[in-house]
N, C-alpha and C positions, 0 to 999 in steps of 0.2 A: 504494500500500499504506499502511495506517495501523497504527500500534503504539501502544497504551496501555500504558505500562510502568509498574508499581507496584513500588516496592521494599518487599518484604515480609520479615517474620520467619518467616511460614508461609503456605501457601496449598494448597488442594485443590479438585478438581472431582469431582462426583458425578452419575452417570447411573443412573436407575431405582433409587435408594437404595444403589448400590455406589460406593465411592471409585474412581476410575480413574486419577487422577493426584494426587500429594501431593508438596510440596517443604518444606524448611526456608527458611533465608536465602537471599534471591536475588530474582528478578523474576517477578511474574505478568505476562504479556503477552497482551493481547487483540489479536487480529491480524484485520484486515479487509483483503480483497483486492479491486481494483476491475478493471474488464474490461480495462484497459490494462497490467496489470501483467505483469512477465517474470521469468525466473530471475536476469537480471542485476540487476534492481531488487531482488529478494529478497536477493542476495548483499551488496549494498551496505547495505540496511536492517539485515540480521542483523550485519554488521560494525560498523555504528555503533551498535546497541543494545548489543551485547556489550563495546563500548570505552567506553561512557558511564562517565565517573568520577563516580558518584553514591552510592558509599559513603565512609563517614567514615574518615580516616586517624588516627594516633594523636594529633594535634593537634585533631581534631574537625572538619576541613575534607573537604568532598566532594572526595575526591582518587583514590579507589580504583575500579578497574572490577571487574567480576563476577568474572573469574578471579584478581584480587587477593585476594579474600576467600573464594575457594572457593565462590562463589555458585551456586545451582541455577536451573533455569528451569521454568515451567510456562506453556506456550503454548496458548491456547484460542481457536479460530475465532470470529470474530464479524462476521458480514456487516452487522450493524446499524450498524457504524462508518461506513458509507456512506449512512446515512439523509439524505435530502433533505427538510428540513422547511420549506422556504421557502414553499411553497403548500398552503393549508388545513391541516388538523390531522391528516391521516394521513400519515406519512413515505412517500416513494418510495424505491426501492432499486435503481432502474435503473442507477446507476453501479457497484453491486457486481458482482464477476465472477461469471459464471454458475458453478453448483455443480460440475461436473466440472473446470473450469479452476481454480476457488478451491481445490478440495481438493487437487488436484495441486501447487499452489503452497505450501499449507498443509504437505503433507508434505515438500516441498522444504526449506521453512524449518526444520521440525523436523531435518531430517538436517543442514543447515547448522549449526544451533545446537550439535549434538553435537560440533562441532570446537572449541568454545568453552567449553562447561560440561561437568562430569563427569556431571551428572545433569540430563536433559532428560525432562520429563513432559509429557503432552498431555491435550486434551478429546477428545471424539468429534465429528468434523465432522458437522454437521447434526442432532446429537442435542439435546433439552433437557437442559440441564445446570444444576446448582446449583454456583455457585463461592463459595468461602469464602476470606477472607484476612485477615491481620492487616497492615495497611498500616504500614510502618515510617517514621515521620516525623509525618504522611504525606508520602510523596514520590512524585509522579506525573508521568510526562513523556510527552508526544505526539510521535512521529515521523510526519511525513506525507512520502512519497517526492515528492509534487508540490511541496512547499515546500522540501525539500532540494535538489531539482534546480534550482529557481527560484533559490535562493541560490548555488549553484554557478555558473550561468549569470551571475548578477549580477556576480560577482567578477571574470569574464573581462573 
């Protein structure tokens, strides 16, 4: 699972000219699901994301998490985060999870996020979406479950 997390002052997602999700201060999260992901991985990723201390405290240090600032979440599915561009000029997406499985995990992630943030908005899985954001900082972090697991195993 991959998450591109952007700290925002506002963000929205539009489908067919209609705004379907909109937040103020918080995270815009682009979520990619790979074929080997599970609910256990999703649990760990959501927990890690929501506990990231990337909001400034009263001293200007990045020391506050999403809940500490009353932050909101906009989570948008994006299978292209698993684009493999190593060969040729046309990306391959064979590592991206199949649509049914990826949508199920996307919905699961949204439900888990509701335990961390008062407002959780979403895009529309599989739809052509327009995403607008005001990146605060800019501050962007990438979480990759493969990298997090490798780090955990390396520490043992």
